[in-house]
Wavefront OBJ file of the C-alpha trace (Angstrom):
o trace
v 32.798 -2.162 4.831
v 34.092 -5.215 6.711
v 36.424 -4.517 9.509
v 37.701 -6.448 12.483
v 38.817 -3.213 14.251
v 35.560 -1.315 14.104
v 33.867 -0.966 17.472
v 30.136 -1.267 18.176
v 28.547 0.317 21.215
v 25.798 -2.353 21.534
v 23.475 0.377 22.707
v 19.828 0.004 22.087
v 18.137 -3.276 21.061
v 20.325 -6.030 19.638
v 18.805 -8.997 17.824
v 20.151 -12.343 16.797
v 19.163 -13.445 13.270
v 19.820 -16.644 11.362
v 21.222 -16.383 7.834
v 22.365 -19.051 5.384
v 26.180 -19.008 4.989
v 26.014 -18.031 1.285
v 24.161 -14.871 2.246
v 26.516 -14.170 5.186
v 29.337 -14.158 2.625
v 27.393 -11.730 0.402
v 26.727 -9.476 3.393
v 30.370 -9.348 4.327
v 31.502 -8.784 0.710
v 29.059 -5.848 0.364
v 27.094 -7.577 -2.396
v 24.124 -7.893 -0.029
v 23.138 -4.625 1.646
v 19.658 -5.717 2.617
v 18.420 -8.575 4.756
v 14.864 -9.653 4.024
v 12.375 -10.860 6.632
v 8.768 -11.928 6.443
v 8.150 -10.471 9.895
v 9.996 -7.855 11.885
v 9.151 -5.948 15.054
v 7.940 -2.403 15.110
v 10.415 -1.674 17.890
v 13.725 -0.397 16.481
v 16.684 -2.788 16.462
v 20.059 -1.059 16.281
v 22.441 -3.999 15.886
v 22.235 -7.515 14.451
v 24.261 -10.517 15.613
v 24.335 -12.787 12.582
v 24.237 -16.544 13.090
v 25.399 -18.525 10.062
v 23.216 -21.633 9.766
v 24.245 -25.212 8.894
v 26.909 -26.233 8.118
v 28.813 -23.404 9.821
v 26.575 -22.997 12.928
v 28.644 -20.034 14.210
v 28.088 -16.408 15.178
v 29.581 -14.933 12.010
v 29.108 -11.132 12.089
v 27.805 -8.089 13.822
v 25.944 -5.583 11.651
v 24.611 -2.112 12.337
v 20.968 -1.572 11.218
v 20.845 1.459 8.956
v 17.069 1.387 8.418
v 14.017 -0.729 7.802
v 11.687 -0.715 4.818
v 8.208 -2.305 5.001
v 6.599 -2.504 1.561
v 5.107 -4.901 -1.001
v 7.332 -7.505 -2.590
v 7.274 -5.648 -5.844
v 8.540 -2.520 -4.072
v 11.075 -4.632 -2.164
v 12.405 -5.840 -5.474
v 12.916 -2.245 -6.636
v 14.812 -1.479 -3.407
v 16.849 -4.688 -3.812
v 17.800 -3.854 -7.389
v 18.804 -0.288 -6.444
v 20.666 -1.061 -3.238
v 22.092 -4.533 -3.554
v 19.742 -7.168 -2.339
v 22.060 -10.067 -3.078
v 19.131 -12.213 -4.135
v 17.306 -12.959 -7.408
v 13.850 -11.549 -8.132
v 12.402 -15.098 -8.210
v 13.984 -15.986 -4.799
v 12.606 -12.787 -3.291
v 9.119 -13.408 -4.629
v 9.206 -17.033 -3.526
v 10.299 -15.977 -0.017
v 7.461 -13.512 0.308
v 4.816 -15.796 -1.221
v 1.514 -15.223 0.596
v 2.640 -12.043 2.293
v 1.208 -8.663 1.413
v 4.109 -6.750 2.943
v 7.705 -7.737 3.545
v 10.673 -6.193 5.291
v 14.114 -5.183 4.076
v 16.642 -4.326 6.767
v 19.257 -1.910 5.447
v 22.644 -3.107 6.599
v 25.257 -0.603 7.732
v 28.666 -1.120 9.308
v 29.732 -4.774 9.520
v 32.208 -6.709 11.598
v 33.170 -10.203 10.629
v 33.839 -12.489 13.590
v 36.857 -14.202 12.107
v 36.054 -17.855 11.488
v 32.985 -17.447 13.742
v 32.207 -17.849 17.393
v 30.377 -20.764 19.001
v 26.881 -19.629 19.922
v 26.770 -21.770 23.036
v 29.422 -19.486 24.575
v 26.886 -16.678 24.581
v 23.528 -18.463 24.723
v 24.327 -21.614 26.689
v 23.993 -25.277 25.928
v 20.316 -25.080 25.044
v 20.916 -22.692 22.132
v 18.404 -22.893 19.241
v 18.766 -20.539 16.258
v 15.778 -18.196 15.858
v 13.346 -18.569 12.969
v 13.205 -14.836 12.345
v 14.928 -13.041 15.159
v 15.236 -12.801 18.897
v 16.351 -9.988 21.189
v 19.574 -10.315 23.163
v 19.453 -9.781 26.883
v 21.842 -7.281 28.464
v 23.934 -10.231 29.724
v 24.107 -11.733 26.214
v 25.158 -8.371 24.787
v 28.023 -8.226 27.299
v 29.070 -11.776 26.381
v 29.124 -10.911 22.614
v 31.134 -7.787 23.280
v 33.604 -9.768 25.379
v 33.984 -12.504 22.760
v 34.431 -9.820 20.106
v 37.198 -8.141 22.020
v 38.893 -11.513 22.724
v 38.743 -12.428 18.991
v 40.666 -9.294 17.967
l 1 2 3 4 5 6 7 8 9 10 11 12 13 14 15 16 17 18 19 20 21 22 23 24 25 26 27 28 29 30 31 32 33 34 35 36 37 38 39 40 41 42 43 44 45 46 47 48 49 50 51 52 53 54 55 56 57 58 59 60 61 62 63 64 65 66 67 68 69 70 71 72 73 74 75 76 77 78 79 80 81 82 83 84 85 86 87 88 89 90 91 92 93 94 95 96 97 98 99 100 101 102 103 104 105 106 107 108 109 110 111 112 113 114 115 116 117 118 119 120 121 122 123 124 125 126 127 128 129 130 131 132 133 134 135 136 137 138 139 140 141 142 143 144 145 146 147 148 149 150 151 152
């Protein structure tokens, strides 16, 4: 599931997401096959660039989006239990407190970016991690692809 030699086309929409390092590790080990979000766009996102938050503060992985599920937190828990949510029921319910519907992003092919890449190389000195997500521009996609190739 994790591979440093797998290629990504970076076609379609690419989004940057922030994830706590413990969950990045679970994503890369295959224990976590879903990424949960309180909000997510209707527009399809094909690829995720995963930013590992403090203390790592690095671009940690690139992940293909295999699908998106928008349902109640009870239904999300059933999906998580069946597919590997990498989160406890209590943590999931706490995260979605006050929300009628939540989102589970099904994670496909994954590439670990070694020990991580500095986000400022892609996004510039004014980089701020997104709360939920943000789309990458075509220029940013090219920079991520170049850094990925250089890291191999």
